[in-house]
N, C-alpha and C positions, 0 to 999 in steps of 0.2 A: 293609477298607481305605480308606473315604472319611475313619474316623476316623484316621486316622495320617496323613491327609492335614492335615488342620487344623493351620493352626497352634493352638499352647496361649500363653493369658496369664501374663506371667511372674508368678511370685509376689509378692505385693507385703510386702516388710521393713518394716520398723519405720522405717529409714531412706531409703527410697523415699517412703512414707509422708508421714513427718514434712515430708520436701523440697515433694510435689507441696501438700501443706496449708501449707506456706508461703508457698509462688507462688499459691493461691488465695486466701488473708489480702491479698496484697499487693494483686491483681486485686478485693476487696472493696471495698478501702480505697480504692483509687484510683476504684470508681463512685461509694462512697459521698460522699468529699470532693466528684466532679463534682457531684453530685443538691445536696449541702449549697452549690454556687459558685451552681448555677441558681436553687436557693433565696431566698441571698441576692439577684439581680438580680433573682427577683419580689418583695422586698421595697420595691421604689419604689410609691409615692403608685398608688391604684389610677385604672384610666382611666374618664372621666367617661362614656365611651359602654357601655349599657349590655351589648351586643354585645362589646363588647373586657372587661368585667366579667366577663363568664360566663364567654369560654374563660380567661381567666387564673384563677377558682377550679376550671373543670378543671383545669387544667397543677396548682395547686397539690395538689389530690387525687393525682392522678398520682405528681406530687412524693413527698407523706406516704407512698404505698401503696408505693412504691419505697425510701424509706428505709427502713419495716419490712422490706422484705422484705430487704435488704443488711441491718441490723444481725440480725438472724434468722441469718441462713449467719454475718456476721461470728461472732455467740457459738458458732455450733454448731461452725466452725470451729478458734479457740480454746479451745472445749472439748474437742476432742481434741486437739489441740494439747498440753494439759499433763496428759492422762490417757498421752498415748503419752511425755510426760517422767516422771511416776512412774510406768510399769511396765506403766500398766493396761490400755492403749491398743487387745488386741484382745480387750480381757471385753467384754460388755455392758452397763451401766452398770444394769441391773433386774436381770436373771435371774445374770449373772457367766460364764454359758457362753461362750466362744472366738467369739467375728463370725468367719464365713465369710469366708474369703481372699475369693469372688467379689464376695462384697458390701463389702469394700474396695475390693475395684479400682474397683469402679463407683461406689460414695459413702465415698472416704478419712476424709470428715468423720465419718461415723456410728460413734454410741457404742453405740447397741442390737442386739442380734440382730435376722433378721428376723420371729420369732416375738416380739417385744418393740416390734419396731416401731410 
C-alpha cells in the first residue's frame, strides 16, 4: 500500500531531456563566462605584497579548476544533445544498450549506461 502512495517521476521523453540539457548548457555557459571574467580581472599586475601574491595564486588555481570542471560539464552536455539530435540519445555510447530512464532522469547528460559508466 505504501508503494501505491509514492509519487512516480515522469518518464523522461527526448524533448523533455533536450529542453533540460539546453537549460543546463546555458547555465554552464553563463557560469563559465563569469569565471573567465574573474580571470581577466585577475590578469592585472601582481601585488608587491607576498601575502597578496599568495592569495592571488590560490585564487588563480581555484578559477583554473572551476574552468576545467565547467568545460567538462559543457562537453558532456553538448555530446548528449548531439546524440539526441541524431537519434541515439537513449543508447549507451559504449555498449549500445538502452540507458535506464531513471539514470537519464537524474543525469540528463548521461551517454553511458550504469554498467559502462
